C-alpha positions, -999 to +999 in steps of 0.1 A: -096-317+802-132-320+815-157-305+791-170-279+816-134-266+823-127-264+786-158-244+780-149-220+809-114-214+795-128-207+760-153-182+774-125-165+794-109-154+762-137-131+753-131-093+758-150-072+782-161-046+757-153-054+721-163-091+717-157-112+686-174-142+671-159-177+675-141-189+644-160-215+625-143-224+592-168-223+563-197-212+585-218-182+576-217-153+601-248-149+623-273-122+614-267-102+646-231-101+659-223-096+695-216-061+708-187-044+692-184-063+660-205-049+632-224-071+608-210-052+578-174-063+588-182-100+585-188-103+548-163-091+522-175-077+489-176-100+458-142-110+446-129-087+419-107-096+389-071-101+402-054-111+370-030-082+366-006-082+337+031-085+348+044-063+320+022-032+322+007-007+347-024-018+365-055+004+363-062+025+394-098+014+397-089-023+394-062-020+420-085-002+445-111-028+441-085-055+449-074-036+480-109-031+493-116-068+488-085-080+505-088-055+534-124-065+540-115-102+539-088-096+566-112-075+587-138-103+584-114-130+594-101-110+624-136-101+635-148-137+637-121-147+662-123-143+700-100-115+711-075-126+737-070-107+769-032-111+766-020-100+731+016-111+731+017-139+706-016-135+688-014-145+652-048-140+636-072-120+657-077-083+666-047-075+687-024-047+698+008-066+689+030-062+658+013-090+639-020-071+637-004-036+637+014-043+604-021-048+589-034-016+605-005+004+589-017-007+554-054-005+562-051+030+577-035+043+545-061+025+524-088+043+544-075+076+530-083+064+494-112+040+499-149+049+499-155+019+522-159+036+556-161+003+574-123+001+572-119+033+593-147+022+616-130-011+623-096+006+629-113+032+652-131+005+672-098-014+676-080+017+688-109+024+713-107-012+725-071-008+735-077+027+748-050+040+725-024+023+746+005-001+741+017-034+754+048-039+775+041-023+809+055-051+831+093-045+829+114-015+819+130-032+790+095-041+777+087-004+776+114-001+749+102-030+727+099-018+691+073-045+683+049-030+709+053+004+694+040-006+660+004+001+668+014+037+675+011+043+638-027+037+640-031+062+668-010+087+649-031+083+618-063+088+638-048+119+655-036+133+621-071+130+607-091+142+638-069+163+660-082+147+692-055+150+718-065+120+739-058+098+710-021+106+712-015+109+749-006+073+759+017+070+729+035+102+737+039+091+773+056+059+761+078+078+736+089+103+763+100+073+785+120+060+756+138+092+746+167+092+771+175+056+764+174+061+726+194+093+729+220+080+754+254+095+749+274+066+763+276+036+740+265+002+754+271-033+743+234-040+742+213-019+718+175-014+718+167-023+682+189-054+679+168-072+653+161-057+619+123-061+621+124-033+647+133-008+620+098-011+606+080-011+639+095+019+659+115+044+639+086+056+616+065+062+647+092+083+663+098+103+632+060+109+627+057+120+663+081+148+656+061+158+625+028+157+644+040+176+675+068+198+661+091+184+687+124+174+671+136+152+700+118+121+688+135+122+653+169+130+668+167+101+692+154+078+665+184+087+643+209+078+670+195+043+677+189+036+640+225+041+632+235+018+661+214-009+646+228-004+611+264-006+625+256-041+638+234-055+611+241-038+577+265-057+554+278-031+530+292-056+504+259-074+502+237-043+506+214-062+529+206-065+566+213-095+589+182-103+609+201-099+642+238-103+654+236-141+656+234-143+618+269-129+615+283-160+633+295-191+616+269-211+634+241-192+617+251-195+581+231-210+552+239-235+526+275-233+515+285-212+544+268-181+530+251-154+551+214-158+556+194-127+545+158-132+555+134-117+530+108-105+554+134-090+577+149-070+548+113-062+537+107-047+571+138-025+568+131-013+532+094-007+540+104+010+572+128+033+554+100+044+530+077+052+560+105+070+577+113+092+548+077+102+544+078+123+575+115+131+579+121+169+571+138+176+539+165+196+558+172+170+584+210+167+586+209+129+586+185+125+557+211+116+530+222+086+551+187+071+548+181+080+512+215+064+503+207+033+522+172+030+506+187+032+471+215+007+479+190-018+492+165-012+464+191-019+438+201-052+454+165-063+460+154-057+424+183-079+413+171-108+435+136-110+422+128-145+409+112-155+376+077-158+391+079-122+403+084-129+440+114-132+462+125-162+482+126-165+519+165-166+519+175-139+496+211-152+494+201-188+486+168-191+468+173-228+462+172-237+499+136-223+502+121-225+467+085-219+478+067-187+469+067-162+498+046-131+500+052-114+533+087-102+523+077-098+486+048-075+495+071-051+513+096-052+484+069-043+458+057-015+481+091+000+486+102-002+450+069+014+438+072+040+466+107+049+455+095+054+419+065+075+430+087+098+452+115+102+427+142+082+446+144+054+421+147+054+383+114+046+368+125+027+337+149+006+358+125-004+386+090-004+370+093-039+354+101-054+389+071-036+404+045-047+378+058-082+377+058-084+415+023-069+418+009-095+394+026-123+413+012-112+447-023-113+433-018-149+422-016-157+459-049-141+470-067-172+484-103-179+477-114-163+510-095-131+502-065-135+525-029-134+512-014-169+510+022-181+509+030-158+539+058-171+560+047-176+596+061-155+625+097-163+633+133-150+629+147-167+598+137-184+565+116-216+568+094-235+543+061-218+535+029-234+524+005-219+499-023-215+525-001-199+552-015-165+560-007-136+584-022-101+588+013-086+582+013-100+547-021-084+541-007-051+554+023-054+530-001-062+501-022-031+508+009-008+510+021-023+477-012-018+460-015+018+472+018+027+456+010+007+424-022+028+421-001+060+419+024+048+393+006+067+365+007+100+384+033+127+390+063+124+413+052+130+449+071+154+472+088+144+503+082+148+532+045+142+526+020+169+534-001+168+566-034+150+562-065+171+558-087+170+589-119+150+588-151+169+592-175+162+620-198+141+599-169+119+587-157+114+623-192+105+635-197+081+606-164+063+613-164+062+651-185+033+665-205+045+696-210+025+728-242+005+729-269+018+753-268+002+788-290-028+792-312-008+816-323+017+789-354-001+778-387+015+766-395+050+753-396+066+787-362+054+797-347+064+764-361+099+767-347+101+803-313+089+790-313+116+762-321+143+788-292+130+809-268+132+780-279+167+771-272+178+807-238+162+805-230+181+774-243+214+788-226+213+822-192+197+814-163+220+812-147+220+777-110+232+774-119+243+738-139+271+754-108+286+770-089+282+737-115+300+717-116+329+743-079+337+737 
């Protein structure tokens, strides 16, 4: 490829508004980043102590320091990479796909507890960049894709904290399109969530939409499709999920003809169940089904933990893939700790697995702060290297640590209470503002610009005025 053409193609990957820095391994970030990426995002804090004991509770302060460090390292890594215009198969950069969205889920929850406001600023900037919208607008079947719905959790989190209706509008439009398909009365051979990963991506978003809006249709439709998926993929005698229907065939068996049970796939399901139960009403008729399934899976998962504190990529045959693997293990630690914290799992039975697993995860935090030994994207167990990373593994680590932090506290009620609203000062501090137009140069032009903005605020109709008059 000619050098000039290669240069042009590289430049075409830059976004129009929220640009990122080119990745240069080992290079120091420049003093002044390009528009949209803030200097503070590019340098993680000093590495804290990560040597947690496998046989006792970790201190809350130490865990939070670890979470802040790992989250900041992931944000720095993503912020140094060019953002692709098409976000379908992105693996490392800021994106609207599931790879990045799984990180946003953990980071958004960390932002509730952390004093580092840069986490929420980064998440808000990301949501702004994608205009609070979702992928998958090309074909009708793409509009139903669970992977593309995963980023909806970020938009819901921002709405729950701020109450800004525009944050939720694109997501609600997509969910309203999905409702009649999820809630179809006639059974079909094809189902919408035919792969178990989908149960982490979409159902929690639908359930939370009902909680945020008071509209029970989203939860009811979710329940119908979730059960269709379970009917195809849940194996009762093994208390685990097949990744998709192919893995029930003889041609997709593991060593010795045994079923393959993918660790991250089952991690998606167990972690998704925890998120689902956080917002599902206590009196929802179908709730016992999900609680029972969560407990069955948790019991089986705890028994499959390996001597090093992690789980292997093929849960049914650890010897076939003996390497350490963190992307499934992180979700297992999260879900087991969550079950203890919310009174669904017996503390004496499950706590040793959690503390052992948390200590093991921290042995795989790489020197740069990313989570290593994370199986790459795919659909089944494969060998994993110690330096393999993925934002979804970081998201799982953050979710796990947040539950580990609470293990010395009281049992938490379900469903979880609504988040308190941020005050205006917090919203302003965590919402990056657009840079001034290049034409605004000099004191006179800046003063004119400020007068223009004051006029805009004074003359623009605000629906809140009509609400306050009622």
